[in-house]
N, C-alpha and C positions, 0 to 999 in steps of 0.2 A: 307543624301543621301548615298546609298550603293555604294561600289566600283564596277566599271564596270568589267564584266567578261574578263579575260585575254586570253580566248581561245574560239574557235567556238565549241559549243556542238555537232553540226552535224558532223564536221570533227573529233571530239573526238570519237564519236560513230563508225565512219568508222575505225579509228585507233584501237580502242578496238576490233572491229570485226576481224581485221587482226591478232591481238595477240591471241584472243581466237581460231581462225581458225588454227593458227600455233601450239599452245601449248595445246589446250584443256582447258576446264573450270577449272578442279581441279589443273592442273599444272600452271595455270596463277595466279601469285601473285598480290596483290595490287601494289607492287613496279614495277612489269612488266608493269602494266597499267600506273602508274605515269610516268615511263620512256618513254613509247611509246607516251603518250599524251603530255608530256612536261609540266605537271602541278604538283602542290603539292597534297599530300594526302587529305588535308583539302578541296581543290577545287574539287577533285574527288568525295569525299563523299557529299559535299554541292551540287554539280551539279547533281549527279546521285543517291545518297542515299546509295547505296551499290554496291559491286562487282556484286552481282546477278542481281540487277536492270539494271546495265550497260550491263550485259550479255544478258538479255532479249531484251534490245533495239538493241543490236548487232544482235541478231537472227532475229528480225523484219527487220532490215536493209538488212540482207542477203536474207530474203524472198522477200523483195520488189525489190532488185536489181538482185541478182544472180538467184534465183529460178524463178522469173518472166521472166527472159531472155529466159529460156527454154520454158516456156508456150508461150511466144511471137513467138518463132521460129515455134512452132507447129501450131500456129494460122495464120501464114502468108499464102498468096495465093500459089497455086501450087498443084501438085499431092501429095496425102497423104503419100505414101511410100517414096517419095523423101524428103519431109519435115522431116519425121521420121529419115531417114538415115542421113540427114544433121545435125539434132539436136544431134543424138547419136555420130556422128563423131566429132562434135564440143566439146562435153564433153571430149572425148578422147584427142583431141588436147590440150584442156585447162589443163587437168590433167597431161599429159606427158610434157607439156611445163612449168609447175610450178616447179621451182627448189626445193621447199620445199615439193612437193608431198602431199599437204594438202588434196586432194580429195574434197569431198562435206561437208560443215560445218553441214548441217542437218543430213547427214548419220553419221558423227563423233559424233554429239551430241546424236543421237539415241543409238549408241554403248556405249557411255560413261555414259550417265545420265538416261536412261530409268529405271524406278523403283526407282530412287533416287531423281528426280527433276520433279515434276508433271507439273509445269509451262513450263519448257523447253520441256518436252515430248509432251505436248499439242500443243505447237507452231510447233514442228516438225511434229506431226500427221497432223495438218492442212496443212502444206506445202506438205506433201506426198499426202493428199487427193486432193489438188488442182492440183498437177502434174498428178495424176492418172485420174482425171476428164478431163484434157486436152488431155491425151492419148485416153481416151474413146471417146471424141468428135471427135478426129482425125480419129479414126477407123470408127465411124459412118459416118463421111463425106466420107471416102474412100469406105465404103459400098454403099452409095448413088451414088457415081461416078462409081461404078463397078470395082474399083481397088482391093477391098477386098471382099471375099465371104460374101453374105448377111446373111447366116445362122450361121456365127461365132458369139459368145457371146462377144459383144463389151466391156461389163463390165469386163469379165474375161481377155480379152486381155489387157485392160487398167491396170489391176492389174499385169499381167505378165510383161508388159512394165515397170511399176514402179520397180518391182523386178529386172528387167534387168538393169535399170539405177543404182540402189543401188549396184548391183554386179559390174557393170562397174566402178563405182566410187571407190569401194574398190580395185578392181584389178589394177586400174590406179595408186594407191599409191605404188604398188610394181612391176609393169610390167617393164621389161627391154626394151620393145619396143611396137609398136602398133599392132603387128601381132595377138596375142591372142585376143585382144580387137576387132580388125577388124573381126575376125572369129565370135565372139559373135554377133556383129551387123548384119553381113550377114546371120547368122543362124536365128536370130530373124526375120529379114525381110522375109526370105524364108518360115517361118511358117505362115506368113500372107496370 
């Protein structure tokens, strides 16, 4: 009979996600993961196979929790522009309230690993596609409700909003306060 696992793999993925989010993939060592998870290296590799396999699971966790939260905000009831404003403001509050100023894990991974890690790049690409699709759906809903001009290209606006979020998340890492980020949000909404 095998030994029972001495840790919760789901909780371990959450802890690993926090380490990768704070340090980045390349700067995270197996020892960093062992320390954060409170397990031995053998248990780490037995449970997850490799640092990269654990990283991929951490990205999936981020997608399912953090990235989905933005989509959920965009899909709730209410006026489209109000939901968009609330979602963008929430990102700013989260970023400025984070003492480590980690920003968005997906944006960080895109900056760090695109071209070097196809699996991570594809996971991030799908997250961005999903977010952009939620923005497009919101714009189309706003057009049907008369909040947004019906002749505007919802697909192009969805892409612009994704780029706005990426920029806000990067600016949030270095912003001294919310003023610049608030201007970006209001200018974006004014363009709709």
